[in-house]
Phi, psi and omega in degrees: 000301185280343193291320184291322184297322181259005176078029179272158183264004178174186176277116184273359189226041167302144185274333181289139182303139171213115184294349177289342180259011184310124176254119178279074173286173182302320174295322183288322187289330179287311182291327176298316184299323184296313189296314176309314183295320180303311180301320183287335179279327173072022173208173174069195182246141161247135185238118174244122174241171179174165175302161169305126180084010179279352170113014179307304185297317178299320185295315184292325170298321169300318177298319178302317185292338181282339188286148171276114184292343172287347185242325190233122169250125188250140175229126180251128174244143168257099186299122171234078175064040178284133178272177190306300186297319173306322182289320178297321178292325178287325179292316177302302178301321181304326182271009171085015174284125176283101183258343177052243183238041178298139175288174185300308184303319179303314183305304179312315180292318176304319185282326171296313177295333179291312189287324177297318180303311179303311190303324188279342181265003185071032178236167179218168190249136170239128181248122174248129181242114174273153181056054188278350179295339187277348177293141178281172177295330174296316177300311183291326175296327177288328175298311182302325178290327176295322175301345182281349187286134178223151170246097193068236176262018184253125176298141177259343180218129175252148183232127173253130176254118178253139181196167175280172186310329185294343175301319179296326177291314172305319179295333183282347190290148185309318183297344181268007184313306192287326180288322171308328183289337181270357182280118183263345176196150172215147183214147173243134180267110172276176183292164172282149176275175183303324174291316180301326181301313181291314182292326173299317183296310179305314184304309179293325179291318185289333176291347170243035170063033180292131183241030174103000181238115002284160170263156189239124174302155186298324184282353191287322183294325177299310178300323181294324175295320178300306187295332182261344184075002182085009183275120185308311182300318178300317178299324186297313188297318183291314184290325178300316178292329185283326182286325171301315182301313181301318175300312186295330179268007178052044181252144175248021181220139183232127180227183184302318178302324174300320176298316177302323179297310180308317179290327172298318182296316182292324174298312178295327186286322182245337174071144180281158175306136189298324179299319183295310186302324182285323183289318187279342178309310180298313179303309182295342182293327173279004183230065180305331188264006182286111187293340175220115181276150188308320180289334173292319178305313186295321180293318183293318182297323177277344191231010181296335177295312171305322179290332173306311180296322174301321178296324181293308178307306176303323183299309182300318181299318191284321178303320175294314177307312179301313183298322178293326175299320180293315181293320173300319181296320182292319173295321181295323180294326180286325179297321178294319181292316180300000000 
């Protein structure tokens, strides 16, 4: 919608992960280096944690694009409360095995035979599990047991675990000691700092051939960092709304006041959680100039996924309105010429 108005080659702030837009902040560069190191080692576990929307999935997708499929076969699973037996079946399916209704022992043998076959072809298997904090203790133990599969002195399966911060707590539990001993590297993706926030926004814009339109006031990036907490997905959601607002107003300049309006709109659309709103009201009363109140930040963090769906609906509605206006304008022009 707004892409053609600003002369952009695409949507720079999509919420879905896209490795083409990977931004190598200090934290992301470190995590990326650990993942590459893990691939070079070919064994054990690599753990990457971060808040929702911190960029874990994007980072791993970028790594997969770097892999040589003739040497490494990667399977990616998104954990949704998988129990141990379900996990084994999901792993088998992830590697393309037809397992049907096999029992656990048969599943294990099918996976092991597949991994041995890869090794003898000069290839190895990499299993990437996203949202790993949702795995049960038994499922994590099954993963550890799978990592025991060997062909001679060669490990047959390597595993990367991506998860939210609670995964670190889970891994520190006494029952996870054996699994932790298999972790060869781990990294936590924290929020972007204010300078990285500005660089991140410009990086995504440059990836879609941005040439300074729209322009951004100097005070905007600091306000965006405050509003988003430095979390990439939150930044994307806010920037997307800012560009839609500028397009609808036919504006080519965006500033902190525009952000205030966007945040207010988002607050009005969904409303803050009642308890947070009540708690934040007294504190906010003494800060009339604060562009983004704390309870609004929390609401944004919790509900950006829902807002993406709202934006798509609004986009389609606006396209319809613009098309009708253009058609009406063409008809009016013909009538005047007649």
